[in-house]
Structure formats: structure tokens, C-alpha cells
C-alpha positions in Angstrom: 34.0 28.6 53.6 34.2 32.4 54.2 35.0 34.3 57.4 32.0 35.0 59.6 29.9 32.0 58.3 28.0 30.3 61.0 29.1 26.7 61.3 28.0 23.7 63.4 30.3 21.9 65.7 29.6 18.7 67.7 31.0 18.9 71.2 30.9 16.6 74.2 29.4 17.9 77.4 29.9 15.9 80.7 26.7 15.0 82.4 28.1 16.3 85.7 27.0 19.9 84.7 24.6 19.9 87.6 26.2 20.7 91.0 24.3 18.1 92.9 25.8 15.3 90.7 29.3 15.8 92.1 28.7 12.7 94.3 27.8 9.3 92.9 25.8 8.5 96.0 23.0 11.0 95.4 19.9 9.1 94.5 16.6 10.7 93.4 13.1 9.6 93.4 11.0 9.2 90.2 9.1 12.3 89.0 5.9 12.9 90.8 2.7 13.0 88.7 1.9 16.4 87.1 -0.1 18.7 89.3 -3.5 20.2 88.4 -3.5 23.3 86.3 -3.1 26.4 88.5 -2.5 29.8 86.9 -2.1 27.9 83.6 0.9 26.0 85.0 1.5 22.4 85.9 4.4 21.2 88.0 6.1 18.0 89.0 8.9 17.2 91.4 11.9 14.9 91.9 13.3 14.6 95.4 16.6 13.4 96.7 16.3 10.3 98.9 19.9 10.3 99.9 21.0 11.7 103.3 23.9 13.6 101.5 21.5 16.0 99.7 18.7 16.2 102.2 16.1 18.7 100.9 17.6 18.9 97.4 15.0 18.6 94.7 14.1 19.5 91.1 10.9 21.3 90.2 9.7 21.2 86.6 6.9 23.4 85.3 5.1 23.7 82.0 2.1 25.4 80.6 -1.3 23.7 80.8 -2.8 22.3 77.6 -6.3 23.8 78.2 -7.5 26.0 75.4 -7.6 29.1 77.4 -4.0 28.6 78.6 -2.8 27.9 75.1 -4.4 31.2 73.9 -3.0 33.0 76.9 0.6 31.8 76.3 0.3 32.3 72.5 1.1 28.6 71.9 0.3 27.1 68.5 0.5 23.6 70.0 1.7 21.7 73.1 5.0 21.0 71.3 5.9 24.7 71.6 5.5 24.9 75.3 8.5 25.7 77.4 9.5 23.2 80.1 11.5 24.8 82.9 13.5 22.7 85.4 14.7 24.4 88.6 17.1 23.1 91.3 15.7 23.7 94.8 18.4 23.3 97.4 16.2 23.8 100.4 12.6 24.4 101.4 13.6 27.9 102.6 14.8 28.8 99.1 11.5 27.6 97.7 9.6 29.8 100.2 11.8 32.9 99.4 11.0 32.7 95.7 7.2 32.5 96.2 4.8 35.4 95.6 5.4 38.3 98.1 4.1 41.8 98.7 7.7 43.0 98.8 8.4 41.9 95.3 7.0 42.5 91.8 5.7 39.5 89.8 8.3 37.3 88.2 9.0 38.2 84.5 8.4 35.6 81.9 11.1 33.1 81.4 13.6 34.1 78.6 13.7 32.0 75.4 15.5 28.8 75.9 19.2 29.3 74.8 21.4 27.0 72.9 22.9 25.9 76.2 19.4 24.9 77.4 19.2 27.6 80.0 16.6 30.3 80.7 16.3 33.2 83.2 13.7 35.4 84.9 13.8 38.2 87.5 11.7 40.4 89.8 12.3 43.7 91.5 12.0 44.8 95.1 9.0 47.1 95.8 10.1 47.9 99.4 13.8 48.7 99.3 14.1 48.9 103.1 13.0 45.3 103.6 14.8 43.7 100.7 18.5 42.6 100.9 18.7 42.9 97.1 17.0 45.2 94.6 16.7 42.4 92.1 16.2 38.7 92.3 17.3 36.5 89.3 16.5 32.9 88.8 18.2 30.7 86.2 17.0 27.2 85.2 17.4 24.5 82.6 14.8 24.5 79.9 13.6 22.5 76.8 10.9 22.2 74.2 9.5 18.8 73.5 11.3 16.7 70.8 14.4 18.8 70.8 18.0 18.2 71.7 17.6 20.2 74.9 14.9 17.8 76.0 17.2 14.8 75.7 20.0 16.8 77.3 18.1 18.1 80.4 16.2 14.9 81.1 19.3 12.8 80.9 21.0 15.1 83.4 18.1 14.5 85.8 18.1 10.7 85.2 19.4 10.0 88.7 17.3 7.1 89.8 20.5 5.0 90.0 23.9 5.7 91.5 26.3 6.2 88.6 29.7 7.6 87.9 28.9 10.8 86.0 32.6 11.3 85.0 32.4 8.3 82.7 29.3 9.5 80.8 29.4 12.0 77.9 26.6 13.7 76.1 26.6 15.2 72.6 25.3 18.6 71.7 25.5 20.7 68.5 26.5 24.4 68.8 26.8 27.0 66.1 29.9 29.1 65.9 31.3 31.7 63.4 34.6 31.2 61.5 37.1 33.9 62.6 39.3 36.0 60.3 42.9 34.6 60.2 44.5 38.0 61.2 42.2 38.2 64.3 43.0 34.6 65.2 46.8 35.3 65.0 46.4 38.3 67.3 44.6 36.1 69.8 47.4 33.6 69.7 50.6 35.6 69.5 52.6 32.8 71.1 51.4 30.2 68.6 52.1 29.7 64.9 48.8 29.6 63.0 49.7 28.2 59.6 47.7 28.2 56.4 46.6 24.7 57.2 44.7 26.0 60.2 41.7 28.3 60.9 39.9 29.6 63.9 36.3 29.5 64.9 34.3 30.6 67.9 32.6 33.5 69.7 34.7 36.4 71.1 32.7 36.0 74.3 33.6 32.3 74.6 29.9 31.4 74.4 30.6 28.0 72.8 33.8 26.2 72.2 35.4 22.8 72.0 37.2 21.4 75.0 39.2 18.4 76.3 38.0 15.2 74.7 36.8 17.0 71.5 40.0 16.6 69.6 39.5 15.0 66.2 35.8 16.0 66.1 34.5 17.6 63.0 33.4 21.2 62.3 30.7 21.3 59.7 29.7 24.1 57.3 26.4 24.3 55.3 26.5 23.6 51.6 24.0 24.8 49.1 20.6 24.7 50.7 17.9 22.7 49.0 14.1 22.9 49.5 14.0 19.9 51.8 17.2 20.1 53.8 20.6 21.7 54.2 23.5 19.3 53.7 26.7 19.9 55.7 30.3 19.0 54.9 33.3 18.7 57.3 35.6 21.7 56.8 37.6 21.5 60.0 39.0 19.0 62.5 39.3 20.0 66.2 42.9 20.6 67.0 43.7 22.7 70.0 43.1 26.0 71.9 43.9 28.0 75.0 41.6 26.6 77.6 37.8 26.1 76.9 35.3 28.9 76.2 37.7 31.7 77.2 37.0 35.3 76.2 39.0 36.3 73.1 40.3 32.8 72.7 39.1 30.8 69.7 39.2 27.1 68.8 41.8 26.1 66.3 41.0 23.6 63.6 42.8 21.7 60.8 41.7 23.0 57.4 40.4 19.8 55.7 40.3 21.4 52.2 44.1 21.5 52.2 44.3 17.7 52.7 41.7 16.6 50.1 44.3 15.1 47.8 45.9 13.2 50.6 42.5 11.9 51.8 41.6 10.8 48.3 44.9 9.1 47.8 44.6 7.3 51.1 41.1 6.1 50.3 42.1 4.9 46.9 45.2 3.1 48.3 43.5 1.3 51.2 39.9 0.8 50.0 
């Protein structure tokens, strides 16, 4: 396991990521049927039927499967189409984001990130009439038969009133192993021993957090033609907060404990 290698880490993400799920009394309708194809897009909607969230709703859009739309969007198959899920807090917000002479057309949605998020923007054509020079929209996104599909749709599974704090969801992120000297500089008030190592992004893009302790950090072994096997190289230990800039996750170095693990297995198996 060398410094800078990209590793995979399994982390838990609470399903209360969405702001509207702070209350367990918010109940949503089922998804509406998909709309007809307009401008090579289809949409469907899920509305809040609880007085506490009033006009709150979710709007999902995807590309049409018609041949001309597939060619237009450069899709090889329907599996590659991007699903975008936006949160609409009010009808007025929906109206403000519609086509307008004051604004340019919306850009294409950015590629779906590892955090299952995407963005687009448009610019003001009449500065005197716009409050902002640029409008930015962010949304959840997924491709079919991916982890993001399971993640996003589970976040929106709000037909029943449930306690979101008791529900966890698993995602896999990729993070680089950090040089030991760099790690020790980031944690001057901690003792980073040779039985530990650090991993994570300098920006704090992905990290372990409370509840992840004891989880495994996996590194790829020699790649084969059919698959890439992984082995657990680290055990989540501690860190300074979660996803903070210039603060990395600290892990137990499993390799240093192989003899102990083997002796324990031999003794008790």
C-alpha cells in the first residue's frame, strides 16, 4: 500500500441528508406517472401531503427514450441516461427557474458526482432587471442500476412517517492514502504512530465520521481480467471532525497486526 493510492472506504450516511426530512411528520405522495416527452425530457413529481411542508415537492427528470432523443443526448442506451431530482420548496421557486427572456438557457447538468449530486447554471442577459448575474441549481442525480439510484430513491421514500435518525445508508467512496509526514503536520497535537496511517482528500471531499469506527478501508490487489479483488488495509480509528479541510481520517494499519490476527484465529477457531 503506497502513498497516494486510491482506496475504497465504506461509510455510513444518514438518510436525513435532505432538509425536508428533519421532521418525521412530513408525508409525501407516490410518484406521479412520467409525463409525455417534451424537448426530449420526461418528468414526474412527488408532493408533500402534510400541512408542515405545504408546497414542498420533488421533481425528477430524465431523457426520453425515443431514438431522436437518444441520438441528441449521445446515449448508447437508456441505462446511461441521467436522472435528476430537484427539491421544489414553493411554486414561486418553480416559476423563477422556468425559461425567461432575462436569462440564458440553462447549461447541461454536470456529470453525477460520487456524492450523487449535479449542478447547472444560467446567466443574466439583462443586468438591470436581475438580482443576480448567475443562477445556480444543484440537485440529486443517479444513473440506473447504480449505488446512487439506491441512495437517492431511498432518501425520497417518504410515503410513511419514519424516524430518519435511526436509519443508515451505506455508500462507497474512493480516497487517497496520505504521506505520513503530511499527516503528522495536520495532527500536531496527536501522536501518529507507525501502527497508524492517514487517508482522505485535502479538501475534505470524502471522509469517515461518527458511527464509522471499526469499518474497513480497502485497497485494490493485483487486477485480473474479470475483476479487481480488494483487501482490508485499514480500520477506521479517529479524526478531527468529519470532512474538514486539511484534516484526514486516521486508520489502524492492519498489516502490523497480521501475526496477532493469525494467532487469534488459530487459537479460537
